[in-house]
N, CA, C and O atoms as a Maestro MAE file, in Angstrom:
{
 s_m_m2io_version
 :::
 2.0.0
}

f_m_ct {
 s_m_title
 :::
 protein
 m_atom[336] {
  # First column is atom index #
  i_m_mmod_type
  r_m_x_coord
  r_m_y_coord
  r_m_z_coord
  i_m_residue_number
  s_m_chain_name
  s_m_pdb_residue_name
  s_m_pdb_atom_name
  i_m_atomic_number
  :::
  1 25 52.421 88.776 56.351 1 A "UNK " " N  " 7
  2 3 52.658 89.720 57.600 1 A "UNK " " CA " 6
  3 2 52.194 91.133 56.916 1 A "UNK " " C  " 6
  4 15 52.542 91.281 55.744 1 A "UNK " " O  " 8
  5 25 51.650 91.897 57.362 2 A "UNK " " N  " 7
  6 3 51.679 93.351 56.464 2 A "UNK " " CA " 6
  7 2 52.352 94.376 57.548 2 A "UNK " " C  " 6
  8 15 52.273 94.355 58.776 2 A "UNK " " O  " 8
  9 25 53.039 95.277 56.679 3 A "UNK " " N  " 7
  10 3 53.722 96.342 57.225 3 A "UNK " " CA " 6
  11 2 52.796 97.308 56.754 3 A "UNK " " C  " 6
  12 15 52.510 97.253 55.558 3 A "UNK " " O  " 8
  13 25 52.179 98.338 57.584 4 A "UNK " " N  " 7
  14 3 51.564 99.922 57.385 4 A "UNK " " CA " 6
  15 2 52.587 100.937 57.648 4 A "UNK " " C  " 6
  16 15 53.202 101.098 58.701 4 A "UNK " " O  " 8
  17 25 52.684 101.555 56.637 5 A "UNK " " N  " 7
  18 3 53.564 102.863 56.856 5 A "UNK " " CA " 6
  19 2 52.787 103.893 56.068 5 A "UNK " " C  " 6
  20 15 51.825 103.821 55.304 5 A "UNK " " O  " 8
  21 25 53.631 104.990 56.578 6 A "UNK " " N  " 7
  22 3 52.794 106.487 55.742 6 A "UNK " " CA " 6
  23 2 53.475 107.564 56.122 6 A "UNK " " C  " 6
  24 15 54.013 107.651 57.226 6 A "UNK " " O  " 8
  25 25 53.508 108.656 55.044 7 A "UNK " " N  " 7
  26 3 53.902 109.965 55.182 7 A "UNK " " CA " 6
  27 2 52.678 110.881 55.594 7 A "UNK " " C  " 6
  28 15 51.572 110.688 55.089 7 A "UNK " " O  " 8
  29 25 52.917 111.958 56.592 8 A "UNK " " N  " 7
  30 3 52.439 113.259 56.437 8 A "UNK " " CA " 6
  31 2 51.705 113.077 58.101 8 A "UNK " " C  " 6
  32 15 50.626 113.640 58.287 8 A "UNK " " O  " 8
  33 25 52.164 112.504 58.929 9 A "UNK " " N  " 7
  34 3 51.617 113.339 60.147 9 A "UNK " " CA " 6
  35 2 52.139 114.281 60.382 9 A "UNK " " C  " 6
  36 15 53.362 114.380 60.274 9 A "UNK " " O  " 8
  37 25 51.263 115.391 60.828 10 A "UNK " " N  " 7
  38 3 52.062 116.567 60.964 10 A "UNK " " CA " 6
  39 2 51.898 117.033 62.292 10 A "UNK " " C  " 6
  40 15 50.746 117.372 62.564 10 A "UNK " " O  " 8
  41 25 53.086 117.182 63.560 11 A "UNK " " N  " 7
  42 3 52.687 118.004 64.863 11 A "UNK " " CA " 6
  43 2 53.093 119.425 64.468 11 A "UNK " " C  " 6
  44 15 53.728 119.796 63.481 11 A "UNK " " O  " 8
  45 25 52.475 120.263 65.669 12 A "UNK " " N  " 7
  46 3 53.313 121.557 65.779 12 A "UNK " " CA " 6
  47 2 53.381 121.681 67.234 12 A "UNK " " C  " 6
  48 15 52.868 121.039 68.150 12 A "UNK " " O  " 8
  49 25 54.396 122.998 67.167 13 A "UNK " " N  " 7
  50 3 54.322 123.393 68.667 13 A "UNK " " CA " 6
  51 2 54.317 124.993 68.656 13 A "UNK " " C  " 6
  52 15 55.061 125.477 67.804 13 A "UNK " " O  " 8
  53 25 53.720 125.757 69.328 14 A "UNK " " N  " 7
  54 3 53.502 127.060 69.430 14 A "UNK " " CA " 6
  55 2 54.363 128.150 70.475 14 A "UNK " " C  " 6
  56 15 54.362 128.247 71.702 14 A "UNK " " O  " 8
  57 25 54.950 128.767 69.613 15 A "UNK " " N  " 7
  58 3 55.716 129.500 70.587 15 A "UNK " " CA " 6
  59 2 55.687 131.090 70.612 15 A "UNK " " C  " 6
  60 15 56.146 131.667 69.626 15 A "UNK " " O  " 8
  61 25 55.081 131.985 71.876 16 A "UNK " " N  " 7
  62 3 55.028 133.165 71.982 16 A "UNK " " CA " 6
  63 2 56.325 134.073 71.496 16 A "UNK " " C  " 6
  64 15 57.528 133.848 71.632 16 A "UNK " " O  " 8
  65 25 55.504 135.385 70.766 17 A "UNK " " N  " 7
  66 3 56.897 135.994 70.398 17 A "UNK " " CA " 6
  67 2 56.156 137.595 70.534 17 A "UNK " " C  " 6
  68 15 55.135 138.057 70.025 17 A "UNK " " O  " 8
  69 25 57.118 138.141 71.405 18 A "UNK " " N  " 7
  70 3 56.798 138.922 72.428 18 A "UNK " " CA " 6
  71 2 56.451 140.396 71.646 18 A "UNK " " C  " 6
  72 15 55.715 141.230 72.173 18 A "UNK " " O  " 8
  73 25 57.189 140.628 70.097 19 A "UNK " " N  " 7
  74 3 56.960 141.638 69.144 19 A "UNK " " CA " 6
  75 2 55.545 142.023 68.212 19 A "UNK " " C  " 6
  76 15 54.863 141.122 67.725 19 A "UNK " " O  " 8
  77 25 55.250 143.290 68.058 20 A "UNK " " N  " 7
  78 3 54.224 143.262 67.060 20 A "UNK " " CA " 6
  79 2 54.293 142.705 65.659 20 A "UNK " " C  " 6
  80 15 55.418 142.902 65.201 20 A "UNK " " O  " 8
  81 25 53.518 142.097 64.836 21 A "UNK " " N  " 7
  82 3 54.046 141.889 63.471 21 A "UNK " " CA " 6
  83 2 52.787 142.251 62.604 21 A "UNK " " C  " 6
  84 15 51.677 141.898 63.001 21 A "UNK " " O  " 8
  85 25 52.902 142.809 61.663 22 A "UNK " " N  " 7
  86 3 51.921 142.804 60.476 22 A "UNK " " CA " 6
  87 2 51.482 141.684 59.559 22 A "UNK " " C  " 6
  88 15 52.056 140.896 58.807 22 A "UNK " " O  " 8
  89 25 50.119 141.950 59.957 23 A "UNK " " N  " 7
  90 3 49.642 140.636 59.141 23 A "UNK " " CA " 6
  91 2 48.924 141.298 57.414 23 A "UNK " " C  " 6
  92 15 47.958 142.045 57.262 23 A "UNK " " O  " 8
  93 25 49.589 140.845 56.624 24 A "UNK " " N  " 7
  94 3 49.331 141.318 55.221 24 A "UNK " " CA " 6
  95 2 47.937 140.748 54.789 24 A "UNK " " C  " 6
  96 15 47.545 141.071 53.667 24 A "UNK " " O  " 8
  97 25 46.921 139.702 55.779 25 A "UNK " " N  " 7
  98 3 46.023 139.169 54.997 25 A "UNK " " CA " 6
  99 2 44.429 139.892 55.727 25 A "UNK " " C  " 6
  100 15 43.415 140.069 55.051 25 A "UNK " " O  " 8
  101 25 44.523 140.150 56.893 26 A "UNK " " N  " 7
  102 3 43.760 141.112 58.038 26 A "UNK " " CA " 6
  103 2 44.131 142.324 58.329 26 A "UNK " " C  " 6
  104 15 43.364 143.102 58.896 26 A "UNK " " O  " 8
  105 25 45.371 142.649 57.975 27 A "UNK " " N  " 7
  106 3 45.519 143.808 57.918 27 A "UNK " " CA " 6
  107 2 45.431 144.880 59.498 27 A "UNK " " C  " 6
  108 15 44.980 146.013 59.662 27 A "UNK " " O  " 8
  109 25 46.131 143.828 60.531 28 A "UNK " " N  " 7
  110 3 46.133 144.127 61.596 28 A "UNK " " CA " 6
  111 2 47.562 143.949 62.477 28 A "UNK " " C  " 6
  112 15 48.308 143.019 62.172 28 A "UNK " " O  " 8
  113 25 47.835 144.636 63.306 29 A "UNK " " N  " 7
  114 3 49.404 144.517 63.963 29 A "UNK " " CA " 6
  115 2 48.927 143.876 65.209 29 A "UNK " " C  " 6
  116 15 48.162 144.402 66.016 29 A "UNK " " O  " 8
  117 25 49.504 142.561 65.306 30 A "UNK " " N  " 7
  118 3 48.957 141.811 66.464 30 A "UNK " " CA " 6
  119 2 50.438 140.973 66.952 30 A "UNK " " C  " 6
  120 15 51.465 140.858 66.283 30 A "UNK " " O  " 8
  121 25 50.172 140.467 68.286 31 A "UNK " " N  " 7
  122 3 51.273 139.887 68.828 31 A "UNK " " CA " 6
  123 2 51.203 138.378 68.202 31 A "UNK " " C  " 6
  124 15 50.380 137.597 68.679 31 A "UNK " " O  " 8
  125 25 52.140 137.924 67.038 32 A "UNK " " N  " 7
  126 3 52.038 136.876 66.471 32 A "UNK " " CA " 6
  127 2 52.232 135.400 66.972 32 A "UNK " " C  " 6
  128 15 52.368 135.541 68.187 32 A "UNK " " O  " 8
  129 25 52.304 134.266 66.731 33 A "UNK " " N  " 7
  130 3 52.490 133.116 67.249 33 A "UNK " " CA " 6
  131 2 54.042 132.523 66.280 33 A "UNK " " C  " 6
  132 15 53.938 132.461 65.055 33 A "UNK " " O  " 8
  133 25 55.037 132.231 66.776 34 A "UNK " " N  " 7
  134 3 55.820 131.504 65.883 34 A "UNK " " CA " 6
  135 2 55.491 129.928 65.828 34 A "UNK " " C  " 6
  136 15 55.388 129.524 66.986 34 A "UNK " " O  " 8
  137 25 55.311 129.007 64.995 35 A "UNK " " N  " 7
  138 3 55.062 127.797 65.025 35 A "UNK " " CA " 6
  139 2 56.265 126.870 64.140 35 A "UNK " " C  " 6
  140 15 56.823 127.189 63.090 35 A "UNK " " O  " 8
  141 25 56.390 125.982 64.726 36 A "UNK " " N  " 7
  142 3 57.289 124.856 64.106 36 A "UNK " " CA " 6
  143 2 56.666 123.422 63.768 36 A "UNK " " C  " 6
  144 15 56.245 122.731 64.696 36 A "UNK " " O  " 8
  145 25 56.610 123.009 62.567 37 A "UNK " " N  " 7
  146 3 55.592 122.089 62.105 37 A "UNK " " CA " 6
  147 2 56.320 121.078 61.644 37 A "UNK " " C  " 6
  148 15 57.002 121.196 60.626 37 A "UNK " " O  " 8
  149 25 56.264 120.138 62.240 38 A "UNK " " N  " 7
  150 3 57.517 118.560 61.828 38 A "UNK " " CA " 6
  151 2 56.606 117.608 61.509 38 A "UNK " " C  " 6
  152 15 55.600 117.366 62.176 38 A "UNK " " O  " 8
  153 25 57.052 116.849 60.123 39 A "UNK " " N  " 7
  154 3 56.095 116.064 59.488 39 A "UNK " " CA " 6
  155 2 56.811 114.809 59.744 39 A "UNK " " C  " 6
  156 15 58.039 114.713 59.742 39 A "UNK " " O  " 8
  157 25 55.926 113.780 59.981 40 A "UNK " " N  " 7
  158 3 56.643 112.225 60.146 40 A "UNK " " CA " 6
  159 2 56.584 111.156 58.988 40 A "UNK " " C  " 6
  160 15 55.806 111.246 58.038 40 A "UNK " " O  " 8
  161 25 57.428 110.205 59.158 41 A "UNK " " N  " 7
  162 3 57.483 109.081 58.700 41 A "UNK " " CA " 6
  163 2 56.913 108.365 59.957 41 A "UNK " " C  " 6
  164 15 57.340 108.584 61.091 41 A "UNK " " O  " 8
  165 25 55.555 107.175 59.559 42 A "UNK " " N  " 7
  166 3 54.488 106.741 60.161 42 A "UNK " " CA " 6
  167 2 54.846 105.131 59.896 42 A "UNK " " C  " 6
  168 15 54.962 104.571 58.806 42 A "UNK " " O  " 8
  169 25 54.969 104.628 61.082 43 A "UNK " " N  " 7
  170 3 55.114 102.903 61.071 43 A "UNK " " CA " 6
  171 2 53.952 102.505 62.003 43 A "UNK " " C  " 6
  172 15 54.053 102.659 63.220 43 A "UNK " " O  " 8
  173 25 52.737 101.941 61.369 44 A "UNK " " N  " 7
  174 3 51.636 101.206 62.129 44 A "UNK " " CA " 6
  175 2 50.727 102.764 62.740 44 A "UNK " " C  " 6
  176 15 50.081 102.923 63.776 44 A "UNK " " O  " 8
  177 25 50.932 103.429 61.955 45 A "UNK " " N  " 7
  178 3 50.294 104.732 62.401 45 A "UNK " " CA " 6
  179 2 51.093 105.382 63.555 45 A "UNK " " C  " 6
  180 15 50.746 106.487 63.972 45 A "UNK " " O  " 8
  181 25 52.078 104.777 64.045 46 A "UNK " " N  " 7
  182 3 53.194 105.499 65.211 46 A "UNK " " CA " 6
  183 2 54.112 106.595 64.421 46 A "UNK " " C  " 6
  184 15 55.143 106.233 63.854 46 A "UNK " " O  " 8
  185 25 53.716 107.841 64.417 47 A "UNK " " N  " 7
  186 3 54.890 108.936 64.121 47 A "UNK " " CA " 6
  187 2 56.490 107.769 64.686 47 A "UNK " " C  " 6
  188 15 56.697 106.929 65.562 47 A "UNK " " O  " 8
  189 25 57.304 108.431 63.513 48 A "UNK " " N  " 7
  190 3 58.753 107.542 64.309 48 A "UNK " " CA " 6
  191 2 59.615 108.257 63.692 48 A "UNK " " C  " 6
  192 15 60.476 108.692 64.457 48 A "UNK " " O  " 8
  193 25 59.750 108.591 62.504 49 A "UNK " " N  " 7
  194 3 60.965 109.308 62.036 49 A "UNK " " CA " 6
  195 2 60.349 111.023 61.532 49 A "UNK " " C  " 6
  196 15 59.360 111.174 60.814 49 A "UNK " " O  " 8
  197 25 61.087 112.038 62.027 50 A "UNK " " N  " 7
  198 3 61.130 113.173 61.195 50 A "UNK " " CA " 6
  199 2 61.319 113.437 60.332 50 A "UNK " " C  " 6
  200 15 62.549 113.473 60.326 50 A "UNK " " O  " 8
  201 25 60.876 113.802 59.077 51 A "UNK " " N  " 7
  202 3 61.829 114.188 57.592 51 A "UNK " " CA " 6
  203 2 61.674 115.390 57.144 51 A "UNK " " C  " 6
  204 15 62.361 115.817 56.217 51 A "UNK " " O  " 8
  205 25 60.608 116.205 57.832 52 A "UNK " " N  " 7
  206 3 60.612 117.577 57.201 52 A "UNK " " CA " 6
  207 2 60.210 118.482 58.425 52 A "UNK " " C  " 6
  208 15 59.251 118.150 59.122 52 A "UNK " " O  " 8
  209 25 61.014 119.748 58.724 53 A "UNK " " N  " 7
  210 3 60.479 120.823 59.379 53 A "UNK " " CA " 6
  211 2 60.571 121.997 58.997 53 A "UNK " " C  " 6
  212 15 61.516 122.612 58.504 53 A "UNK " " O  " 8
  213 25 58.774 122.509 59.431 54 A "UNK " " N  " 7
  214 3 58.903 123.965 58.463 54 A "UNK " " CA " 6
  215 2 58.205 124.820 59.453 54 A "UNK " " C  " 6
  216 15 57.141 124.618 60.037 54 A "UNK " " O  " 8
  217 25 59.269 126.108 59.536 55 A "UNK " " N  " 7
  218 3 59.139 127.225 60.542 55 A "UNK " " CA " 6
  219 2 57.957 128.209 59.619 55 A "UNK " " C  " 6
  220 15 57.801 128.411 58.415 55 A "UNK " " O  " 8
  221 25 57.235 128.687 60.882 56 A "UNK " " N  " 7
  222 3 56.243 130.485 60.159 56 A "UNK " " CA " 6
  223 2 55.933 130.600 61.410 56 A "UNK " " C  " 6
  224 15 55.981 129.870 62.400 56 A "UNK " " O  " 8
  225 25 55.408 132.296 61.032 57 A "UNK " " N  " 7
  226 3 54.531 132.991 61.618 57 A "UNK " " CA " 6
  227 2 52.969 132.885 61.537 57 A "UNK " " C  " 6
  228 15 52.435 132.884 60.428 57 A "UNK " " O  " 8
  229 25 52.406 132.818 62.403 58 A "UNK " " N  " 7
  230 3 50.762 132.455 62.456 58 A "UNK " " CA " 6
  231 2 50.440 133.690 62.677 58 A "UNK " " C  " 6
  232 15 51.185 134.340 63.409 58 A "UNK " " O  " 8
  233 25 49.256 134.322 62.104 59 A "UNK " " N  " 7
  234 3 48.508 135.224 62.715 59 A "UNK " " CA " 6
  235 2 47.030 135.052 63.564 59 A "UNK " " C  " 6
  236 15 45.986 134.874 62.936 59 A "UNK " " O  " 8
  237 25 47.049 135.103 64.633 60 A "UNK " " N  " 7
  238 3 46.232 134.676 65.897 60 A "UNK " " CA " 6
  239 2 44.713 135.098 65.279 60 A "UNK " " C  " 6
  240 15 43.963 134.268 65.792 60 A "UNK " " O  " 8
  241 25 44.059 135.818 64.588 61 A "UNK " " N  " 7
  242 3 43.301 136.635 64.033 61 A "UNK " " CA " 6
  243 2 42.592 135.858 62.885 61 A "UNK " " C  " 6
  244 15 41.430 135.490 63.055 61 A "UNK " " O  " 8
  245 25 43.308 135.574 61.621 62 A "UNK " " N  " 7
  246 3 42.860 135.199 60.619 62 A "UNK " " CA " 6
  247 2 43.192 133.700 60.278 62 A "UNK " " C  " 6
  248 15 42.578 132.883 59.592 62 A "UNK " " O  " 8
  249 25 44.587 133.594 61.115 63 A "UNK " " N  " 7
  250 3 45.270 131.953 60.915 63 A "UNK " " CA " 6
  251 2 46.220 132.368 59.705 63 A "UNK " " C  " 6
  252 15 46.983 131.426 59.492 63 A "UNK " " O  " 8
  253 25 46.414 133.242 58.986 64 A "UNK " " N  " 7
  254 3 47.301 133.414 57.927 64 A "UNK " " CA " 6
  255 2 48.831 133.234 58.550 64 A "UNK " " C  " 6
  256 15 49.311 133.784 59.541 64 A "UNK " " O  " 8
  257 25 49.438 132.275 57.631 65 A "UNK " " N  " 7
  258 3 50.938 132.116 57.956 65 A "UNK " " CA " 6
  259 2 51.881 132.580 56.904 65 A "UNK " " C  " 6
  260 15 51.643 132.814 55.719 65 A "UNK " " O  " 8
  261 25 53.156 132.680 57.657 66 A "UNK " " N  " 7
  262 3 54.354 133.319 56.704 66 A "UNK " " CA " 6
  263 2 55.633 132.549 56.997 66 A "UNK " " C  " 6
  264 15 56.095 132.443 58.133 66 A "UNK " " O  " 8
  265 25 56.181 132.013 55.895 67 A "UNK " " N  " 7
  266 3 57.249 131.050 56.106 67 A "UNK " " CA " 6
  267 2 58.100 131.738 56.598 67 A "UNK " " C  " 6
  268 15 57.906 132.940 56.422 67 A "UNK " " O  " 8
  269 25 59.306 131.383 57.357 68 A "UNK " " N  " 7
  270 3 60.567 131.624 58.016 68 A "UNK " " CA " 6
  271 2 61.656 130.600 57.779 68 A "UNK " " C  " 6
  272 15 61.341 129.475 57.391 68 A "UNK " " O  " 8
  273 25 62.731 130.878 57.959 69 A "UNK " " N  " 7
  274 3 63.960 129.788 57.651 69 A "UNK " " CA " 6
  275 2 64.102 129.365 59.126 69 A "UNK " " C  " 6
  276 15 63.385 129.843 60.006 69 A "UNK " " O  " 8
  277 25 64.949 128.552 59.329 70 A "UNK " " N  " 7
  278 3 65.575 128.239 60.602 70 A "UNK " " CA " 6
  279 2 66.383 128.937 61.053 70 A "UNK " " C  " 6
  280 15 66.607 128.510 62.185 70 A "UNK " " O  " 8
  281 25 67.035 129.861 60.835 71 A "UNK " " N  " 7
  282 3 68.176 131.032 61.579 71 A "UNK " " CA " 6
  283 2 67.191 131.858 61.874 71 A "UNK " " C  " 6
  284 15 67.239 132.228 63.047 71 A "UNK " " O  " 8
  285 25 65.802 132.541 60.897 72 A "UNK " " N  " 7
  286 3 64.923 133.531 61.731 72 A "UNK " " CA " 6
  287 2 64.465 132.960 63.369 72 A "UNK " " C  " 6
  288 15 64.589 133.559 64.437 72 A "UNK " " O  " 8
  289 25 63.882 131.539 63.090 73 A "UNK " " N  " 7
  290 3 63.449 130.990 64.301 73 A "UNK " " CA " 6
  291 2 64.031 130.639 65.247 73 A "UNK " " C  " 6
  292 15 63.400 130.382 66.272 73 A "UNK " " O  " 8
  293 25 65.259 130.533 65.204 74 A "UNK " " N  " 7
  294 3 66.192 129.942 66.177 74 A "UNK " " CA " 6
  295 2 66.800 131.610 67.104 74 A "UNK " " C  " 6
  296 15 67.242 131.879 68.221 74 A "UNK " " O  " 8
  297 25 66.533 132.235 66.057 75 A "UNK " " N  " 7
  298 3 66.990 134.121 66.840 75 A "UNK " " CA " 6
  299 2 65.828 134.577 67.550 75 A "UNK " " C  " 6
  300 15 65.981 135.538 68.305 75 A "UNK " " O  " 8
  301 25 64.539 133.984 67.424 76 A "UNK " " N  " 7
  302 3 62.965 134.784 67.951 76 A "UNK " " CA " 6
  303 2 63.165 133.634 69.082 76 A "UNK " " C  " 6
  304 15 63.604 134.087 70.139 76 A "UNK " " O  " 8
  305 25 62.928 132.238 69.063 77 A "UNK " " N  " 7
  306 3 62.278 131.472 70.050 77 A "UNK " " CA " 6
  307 2 63.784 130.855 71.230 77 A "UNK " " C  " 6
  308 15 64.917 130.487 70.917 77 A "UNK " " O  " 8
  309 25 63.278 130.948 72.264 78 A "UNK " " N  " 7
  310 3 63.923 129.905 73.195 78 A "UNK " " CA " 6
  311 2 63.202 129.200 74.003 78 A "UNK " " C  " 6
  312 15 62.263 129.888 74.404 78 A "UNK " " O  " 8
  313 25 63.195 128.387 74.337 79 A "UNK " " N  " 7
  314 3 62.672 127.073 75.363 79 A "UNK " " CA " 6
  315 2 61.732 127.970 76.487 79 A "UNK " " C  " 6
  316 15 60.602 127.532 76.699 79 A "UNK " " O  " 8
  317 25 62.130 129.116 77.157 80 A "UNK " " N  " 7
  318 3 60.907 129.860 77.994 80 A "UNK " " CA " 6
  319 2 59.671 130.255 77.023 80 A "UNK " " C  " 6
  320 15 58.556 130.460 77.501 80 A "UNK " " O  " 8
  321 25 59.856 130.322 76.026 81 A "UNK " " N  " 7
  322 3 58.371 130.607 74.747 81 A "UNK " " CA " 6
  323 2 57.446 129.878 74.782 81 A "UNK " " C  " 6
  324 15 56.279 130.269 74.771 81 A "UNK " " O  " 8
  325 25 57.869 128.474 74.841 82 A "UNK " " N  " 7
  326 3 57.101 127.715 74.598 82 A "UNK " " CA " 6
  327 2 55.433 127.785 75.261 82 A "UNK " " C  " 6
  328 15 55.208 127.976 76.456 82 A "UNK " " O  " 8
  329 25 54.292 127.574 74.136 83 A "UNK " " N  " 7
  330 3 53.066 127.658 75.002 83 A "UNK " " CA " 6
  331 2 52.355 126.500 74.799 83 A "UNK " " C  " 6
  332 15 52.126 125.967 73.713 83 A "UNK " " O  " 8
  333 25 51.914 126.025 76.219 84 A "UNK " " N  " 7
  334 3 51.593 124.754 76.432 84 A "UNK " " CA " 6
  335 2 50.214 124.387 76.269 84 A "UNK " " C  " 6
  336 15 49.859 123.223 76.454 84 A "UNK " " O  " 8
  :::
 }
 m_bond[335] {
  # First column is bond index #
  i_m_from
  i_m_to
  i_m_order
  :::
  1 1 2 1
  2 2 3 1
  3 3 4 2
  4 3 5 1
  5 5 6 1
  6 6 7 1
  7 7 8 2
  8 7 9 1
  9 9 10 1
  10 10 11 1
  11 11 12 2
  12 11 13 1
  13 13 14 1
  14 14 15 1
  15 15 16 2
  16 15 17 1
  17 17 18 1
  18 18 19 1
  19 19 20 2
  20 19 21 1
  21 21 22 1
  22 22 23 1
  23 23 24 2
  24 23 25 1
  25 25 26 1
  26 26 27 1
  27 27 28 2
  28 27 29 1
  29 29 30 1
  30 30 31 1
  31 31 32 2
  32 31 33 1
  33 33 34 1
  34 34 35 1
  35 35 36 2
  36 35 37 1
  37 37 38 1
  38 38 39 1
  39 39 40 2
  40 39 41 1
  41 41 42 1
  42 42 43 1
  43 43 44 2
  44 43 45 1
  45 45 46 1
  46 46 47 1
  47 47 48 2
  48 47 49 1
  49 49 50 1
  50 50 51 1
  51 51 52 2
  52 51 53 1
  53 53 54 1
  54 54 55 1
  55 55 56 2
  56 55 57 1
  57 57 58 1
  58 58 59 1
  59 59 60 2
  60 59 61 1
  61 61 62 1
  62 62 63 1
  63 63 64 2
  64 63 65 1
  65 65 66 1
  66 66 67 1
  67 67 68 2
  68 67 69 1
  69 69 70 1
  70 70 71 1
  71 71 72 2
  72 71 73 1
  73 73 74 1
  74 74 75 1
  75 75 76 2
  76 75 77 1
  77 77 78 1
  78 78 79 1
  79 79 80 2
  80 79 81 1
  81 81 82 1
  82 82 83 1
  83 83 84 2
  84 83 85 1
  85 85 86 1
  86 86 87 1
  87 87 88 2
  88 87 89 1
  89 89 90 1
  90 90 91 1
  91 91 92 2
  92 91 93 1
  93 93 94 1
  94 94 95 1
  95 95 96 2
  96 95 97 1
  97 97 98 1
  98 98 99 1
  99 99 100 2
  100 99 101 1
  101 101 102 1
  102 102 103 1
  103 103 104 2
  104 103 105 1
  105 105 106 1
  106 106 107 1
  107 107 108 2
  108 107 109 1
  109 109 110 1
  110 110 111 1
  111 111 112 2
  112 111 113 1
  113 113 114 1
  114 114 115 1
  115 115 116 2
  116 115 117 1
  117 117 118 1
  118 118 119 1
  119 119 120 2
  120 119 121 1
  121 121 122 1
  122 122 123 1
  123 123 124 2
  124 123 125 1
  125 125 126 1
  126 126 127 1
  127 127 128 2
  128 127 129 1
  129 129 130 1
  130 130 131 1
  131 131 132 2
  132 131 133 1
  133 133 134 1
  134 134 135 1
  135 135 136 2
  136 135 137 1
  137 137 138 1
  138 138 139 1
  139 139 140 2
  140 139 141 1
  141 141 142 1
  142 142 143 1
  143 143 144 2
  144 143 145 1
  145 145 146 1
  146 146 147 1
  147 147 148 2
  148 147 149 1
  149 149 150 1
  150 150 151 1
  151 151 152 2
  152 151 153 1
  153 153 154 1
  154 154 155 1
  155 155 156 2
  156 155 157 1
  157 157 158 1
  158 158 159 1
  159 159 160 2
  160 159 161 1
  161 161 162 1
  162 162 163 1
  163 163 164 2
  164 163 165 1
  165 165 166 1
  166 166 167 1
  167 167 168 2
  168 167 169 1
  169 169 170 1
  170 170 171 1
  171 171 172 2
  172 171 173 1
  173 173 174 1
  174 174 175 1
  175 175 176 2
  176 175 177 1
  177 177 178 1
  178 178 179 1
  179 179 180 2
  180 179 181 1
  181 181 182 1
  182 182 183 1
  183 183 184 2
  184 183 185 1
  185 185 186 1
  186 186 187 1
  187 187 188 2
  188 187 189 1
  189 189 190 1
  190 190 191 1
  191 191 192 2
  192 191 193 1
  193 193 194 1
  194 194 195 1
  195 195 196 2
  196 195 197 1
  197 197 198 1
  198 198 199 1
  199 199 200 2
  200 199 201 1
  201 201 202 1
  202 202 203 1
  203 203 204 2
  204 203 205 1
  205 205 206 1
  206 206 207 1
  207 207 208 2
  208 207 209 1
  209 209 210 1
  210 210 211 1
  211 211 212 2
  212 211 213 1
  213 213 214 1
  214 214 215 1
  215 215 216 2
  216 215 217 1
  217 217 218 1
  218 218 219 1
  219 219 220 2
  220 219 221 1
  221 221 222 1
  222 222 223 1
  223 223 224 2
  224 223 225 1
  225 225 226 1
  226 226 227 1
  227 227 228 2
  228 227 229 1
  229 229 230 1
  230 230 231 1
  231 231 232 2
  232 231 233 1
  233 233 234 1
  234 234 235 1
  235 235 236 2
  236 235 237 1
  237 237 238 1
  238 238 239 1
  239 239 240 2
  240 239 241 1
  241 241 242 1
  242 242 243 1
  243 243 244 2
  244 243 245 1
  245 245 246 1
  246 246 247 1
  247 247 248 2
  248 247 249 1
  249 249 250 1
  250 250 251 1
  251 251 252 2
  252 251 253 1
  253 253 254 1
  254 254 255 1
  255 255 256 2
  256 255 257 1
  257 257 258 1
  258 258 259 1
  259 259 260 2
  260 259 261 1
  261 261 262 1
  262 262 263 1
  263 263 264 2
  264 263 265 1
  265 265 266 1
  266 266 267 1
  267 267 268 2
  268 267 269 1
  269 269 270 1
  270 270 271 1
  271 271 272 2
  272 271 273 1
  273 273 274 1
  274 274 275 1
  275 275 276 2
  276 275 277 1
  277 277 278 1
  278 278 279 1
  279 279 280 2
  280 279 281 1
  281 281 282 1
  282 282 283 1
  283 283 284 2
  284 283 285 1
  285 285 286 1
  286 286 287 1
  287 287 288 2
  288 287 289 1
  289 289 290 1
  290 290 291 1
  291 291 292 2
  292 291 293 1
  293 293 294 1
  294 294 295 1
  295 295 296 2
  296 295 297 1
  297 297 298 1
  298 298 299 1
  299 299 300 2
  300 299 301 1
  301 301 302 1
  302 302 303 1
  303 303 304 2
  304 303 305 1
  305 305 306 1
  306 306 307 1
  307 307 308 2
  308 307 309 1
  309 309 310 1
  310 310 311 1
  311 311 312 2
  312 311 313 1
  313 313 314 1
  314 314 315 1
  315 315 316 2
  316 315 317 1
  317 317 318 1
  318 318 319 1
  319 319 320 2
  320 319 321 1
  321 321 322 1
  322 322 323 1
  323 323 324 2
  324 323 325 1
  325 325 326 1
  326 326 327 1
  327 327 328 2
  328 327 329 1
  329 329 330 1
  330 330 331 1
  331 331 332 2
  332 331 333 1
  333 333 334 1
  334 334 335 1
  335 335 336 2
  :::
 }
}
């Protein structure tokens, strides 16, 4: 019997962020997107256990991202801002 497991399946949720943010890469002031990326342990190619979460700002023009900590993320995001 074989067990196939792995790491690295990443899923993300994007949230709207209402105020403007300056992008250091493209030098635009834009409404950024706040992203929560979760990395999963997989079993038989099915994500089963999340083992890392990262939070960051993402520029919608150039795709540049800047990391943030969970406290900043929680202060900015509430469930009503989820982009579907």
